[in-house]
C-alpha positions as CSV (number, residue, x, y, z in Angstrom):
1,M,-12.2,17.6,27.7
2,L,-9.0,15.9,28.7
3,E,-6.0,18.2,28.4
4,F,-2.8,16.9,26.8
5,S,0.6,17.8,28.0
6,P,2.6,20.2,25.9
7,R,5.4,18.7,23.8
8,L,8.5,20.1,25.5
9,T,11.5,17.8,24.8
10,V,12.3,14.7,22.8
11,E,13.0,12.9,26.0
12,Q,9.6,13.9,27.5
13,V,7.8,12.7,24.4
14,E,9.7,9.5,23.8
15,E,10.6,8.4,27.3
16,G,8.3,10.3,29.6
17,S,4.9,9.4,31.0
18,D,3.1,12.5,29.8
19,L,0.4,12.0,27.1
20,A,1.5,14.7,24.6
21,P,0.1,13.6,21.2
22,K,1.3,15.2,18.0
23,F,-1.6,16.1,15.6
24,D,-0.8,17.0,12.0
25,A,-1.4,20.3,10.3
26,N,-5.1,19.4,9.9
27,G,-5.4,18.6,13.7
28,L,-5.5,14.8,13.0
29,I,-3.6,11.8,14.4
30,P,-3.8,8.4,12.6
31,V,-5.4,5.4,14.5
32,V,-5.0,1.7,13.7
33,T,-7.8,-0.4,15.3
34,T,-7.3,-4.1,15.9
35,D,-9.4,-6.9,17.5
36,A,-8.3,-7.2,21.2
37,D,-8.5,-11.0,21.0
38,T,-7.2,-12.0,17.6
39,G,-5.0,-9.0,16.6
40,E,-6.8,-8.7,13.3
41,V,-6.6,-5.2,11.8
42,L,-10.2,-3.9,11.8
43,M,-9.9,-0.4,10.5
44,M,-7.7,2.7,10.1
45,G,-9.0,6.1,10.9
46,V,-8.1,9.5,12.4
47,M,-8.8,11.4,15.6
48,T,-8.9,15.0,16.6
49,P,-7.9,16.1,20.1
50,E,-11.6,15.9,21.0
51,A,-12.0,12.3,19.6
52,L,-8.9,11.1,21.4
53,S,-10.1,12.8,24.6
54,R,-13.6,11.2,24.4
55,S,-12.1,7.8,23.6
56,V,-9.9,8.0,26.7
57,E,-12.7,9.2,28.9
58,T,-15.4,6.8,27.7
59,A,-13.4,3.7,26.8
60,E,-15.4,3.7,23.5
61,A,-13.8,4.6,20.1
62,H,-14.4,8.1,18.8
63,Y,-13.0,9.2,15.5
64,W,-13.0,12.2,13.2
65,S,-15.1,11.5,10.0
66,R,-13.2,13.1,7.2
67,S,-16.1,12.5,4.8
68,R,-18.7,14.1,7.1
69,Q,-16.3,16.5,8.8
70,C,-17.6,15.7,12.3
71,L,-16.8,13.8,15.4
72,W,-17.9,10.2,15.0
73,H,-18.8,7.8,17.9
74,K,-18.2,4.4,16.3
75,G,-21.5,2.5,16.5
76,A,-23.7,5.4,17.4
77,T,-25.9,4.7,14.4
78,S,-25.2,1.0,13.8
79,G,-24.9,-0.2,17.3
80,L,-21.5,-1.7,16.5
81,V,-19.8,0.1,19.4
82,Q,-16.0,-0.4,19.7
83,R,-15.2,-0.9,23.4
84,I,-11.6,-0.1,24.0
85,V,-9.6,-2.7,25.8
86,E,-6.3,-0.9,25.4
87,L,-5.2,2.4,23.9
88,R,-1.5,2.8,23.0
89,I,0.5,5.6,21.5
90,D,3.7,5.2,19.5
91,D,7.2,6.3,20.4
92,D,6.9,9.9,19.2
93,Q,3.2,10.1,20.0
94,D,2.0,10.8,16.5
95,A,0.0,7.5,16.0
96,V,-2.6,5.7,18.1
97,W,-3.3,1.9,18.3
98,L,-6.7,0.8,19.7
99,R,-7.3,-2.7,20.8
100,V,-11.1,-3.2,20.8
101,R,-14.0,-5.6,21.2
102,T,-16.9,-4.6,18.9
103,E,-20.5,-5.2,19.9
104,G,-22.1,-7.0,17.0
105,G,-18.8,-8.2,15.5
106,A,-18.6,-5.9,12.5
107,N,-16.5,-2.8,12.1
108,C,-17.0,-1.8,8.4
109,H,-19.9,0.3,7.2
110,V,-20.0,-2.1,4.2
111,G,-21.0,-4.9,6.5
112,Y,-17.8,-6.9,6.8
113,R,-16.0,-7.7,10.1
114,S,-12.9,-5.7,9.0
115,C,-12.5,-2.7,6.7
116,F,-9.6,-4.7,5.2
117,Y,-11.8,-7.3,3.6
118,R,-9.8,-7.5,0.3
119,S,-6.2,-8.3,-0.6
120,V,-4.0,-7.4,-3.5
121,P,-2.3,-10.3,-5.2
122,L,1.5,-9.7,-5.1
123,G,4.0,-10.7,-7.8
124,T,1.4,-11.6,-10.4
125,A,-0.2,-10.0,-13.4
126,D,-3.4,-10.0,-11.4
127,A,-2.3,-7.3,-9.1
128,G,-5.1,-5.0,-10.3
129,T,-7.7,-7.5,-9.3
130,L,-8.7,-7.6,-5.6
131,D,-9.3,-10.9,-3.8
132,F,-12.0,-11.0,-1.1
133,T,-10.7,-12.2,2.2
134,E,-14.1,-12.2,3.9
135,S,-16.9,-14.1,2.1
136,E,-19.9,-13.0,4.2
137,K,-21.1,-9.7,5.6
138,V,-22.0,-9.6,9.3
139,F,-24.9,-7.2,8.7
140,D,-26.8,-5.6,5.7
141,P,-25.8,-2.0,5.4
142,L,-29.2,-1.1,3.7
143,E,-31.1,-2.3,6.8
144,V,-28.8,-0.4,9.2
145,Y,-28.1,2.9,7.2
146,G,-30.8,2.9,4.6
147,D,-30.2,3.7,0.9
148,V,-27.8,6.6,1.5
149,P,-24.7,6.8,-0.6
150,N,-21.6,6.9,1.5
151,P,-19.3,9.8,0.4
152,T,-16.2,7.8,1.2
153,Q,-17.1,5.3,-1.5
154,L,-17.4,7.9,-4.3
């Protein structure tokens, strides 16, 4: 497993070239994943040190599944592997940005291209009613995963 640098000084973390990520009290760091070509936000997840290390080493996205409490190689079950084009870390190294290309074109376990497939109307009385921004699913989740309830949806 890749070893990260210790966090020694603000200057080292913010201006240095050492990868010294800051994981929260639960050992997690947030990750925003976007399409490498369009910039579209595909998903938001979290990584553990092992997930970040495997992502760097393999150039494929690995996350921590909070619902299953295990390391998750994106696409291992569905075949929708996220190939990392670029991995960035923010200024104080407590958030990750992945730019990816996804085999199969879908990133959401519900079947849509992006996990952000609904919008909330702003400045209206309809703010409690979601609008779908994607009209078609890329794949049928029942065919890929079977009839298993997803605990993140409960």
